[in-house]
C-alpha positions as CSV (number, residue, x, y, z in Angstrom):
1,M,150.4,144.1,112.7
2,K,152.3,144.5,109.4
3,Y,150.0,142.1,107.8
4,Y,147.3,144.8,107.7
5,L,149.5,146.8,105.3
6,Y,150.2,143.8,103.1
7,I,146.5,142.8,103.0
8,F,145.5,146.3,102.0
9,L,148.3,146.6,99.4
10,A,147.1,143.2,97.9
11,Y,143.6,144.5,97.9
12,L,144.6,147.7,96.1
13,A,146.6,145.6,93.5
14,V,143.6,143.3,92.8
15,M,141.2,146.2,92.6
16,S,143.6,148.2,90.3
17,V,143.9,145.2,87.9
18,A,140.1,144.8,88.0
19,A,139.6,148.5,87.3
20,F,142.1,148.5,84.5
21,F,140.5,145.5,82.7
22,T,137.0,146.9,83.3
23,Y,137.9,150.2,81.6
24,H,139.6,148.2,78.8
25,S,136.5,146.0,78.4
26,D,134.2,149.1,78.2
27,K,136.4,150.7,75.6
28,R,136.2,147.6,73.4
29,K,132.5,147.4,73.8
30,A,132.2,151.1,72.9
31,K,134.2,150.5,69.7
32,K,132.0,147.5,68.8
33,G,128.8,149.2,69.5
34,E,127.9,146.7,72.2
35,R,126.1,147.2,75.5
36,R,128.4,149.2,77.8
37,I,129.5,148.9,81.4
38,P,127.6,151.5,83.5
39,E,129.5,154.6,84.4
40,K,128.7,154.1,88.1
41,T,130.4,150.7,87.9
42,L,133.6,152.2,86.4
43,L,133.6,155.0,89.0
44,W,133.0,152.7,92.0
45,T,135.6,150.3,90.8
46,G,138.2,153.1,90.8
47,F,137.1,154.8,94.0
48,L,136.9,151.6,96.1
49,G,140.5,150.6,95.6
50,G,141.3,150.6,91.9
51,A,142.1,154.2,91.3
52,A,145.7,153.6,90.1
53,G,144.4,151.0,87.5
54,A,141.5,153.2,86.5
55,L,143.7,156.3,85.9
56,A,146.2,154.2,84.0
57,A,143.5,152.7,81.8
58,M,142.0,156.1,81.2
59,E,145.3,157.3,79.8
60,I,146.4,154.2,78.0
61,F,143.1,153.5,76.3
62,R,142.1,157.2,76.0
63,H,138.8,156.2,77.6
64,K,136.5,158.6,79.6
65,T,139.2,161.3,79.5
66,K,136.7,164.0,78.4
67,H,134.7,163.4,81.5
68,T,136.2,165.6,84.3
69,Y,134.2,163.8,87.0
70,F,136.1,160.5,86.2
71,Y,139.4,162.2,87.0
72,I,137.9,163.8,90.1
73,V,136.5,160.5,91.5
74,N,139.6,158.5,90.7
75,V,142.0,161.1,92.1
76,A,139.8,161.3,95.2
77,G,140.0,157.5,95.5
78,L,143.8,157.6,94.9
79,L,144.1,160.2,97.7
80,W,142.2,158.2,100.3
81,Q,143.9,155.0,99.3
82,A,147.3,156.7,99.7
83,A,146.3,158.1,103.0
84,V,145.3,154.6,104.3
85,V,148.7,153.2,103.2
86,L,150.5,156.1,104.9
87,F,148.5,155.6,108.1
88,L,149.3,151.9,108.1
89,V,153.0,152.6,107.5
90,I,153.2,155.1,110.3
91,K,151.1,153.1,112.6
92,I,153.2,149.9,112.2
């Protein structure tokens, strides 16, 4: 049963890396004046597993930090992701 935990942790790692690079790409596009990545894509990427990467990217690249709802959605995602990890650790 431990493999559920490992699979979920791998999923979170992949999603966090994806979110990190998605935020980085959007920041680059913003600086160049190119077509941007939709905000809902950034928010869903963080909420659905990439909250750690999204929050890290927000701070490192100073991107979307003035939008409170980005913090709210990503922290909410981080909380549910941590709760699932804790559940899996206790359950196993």
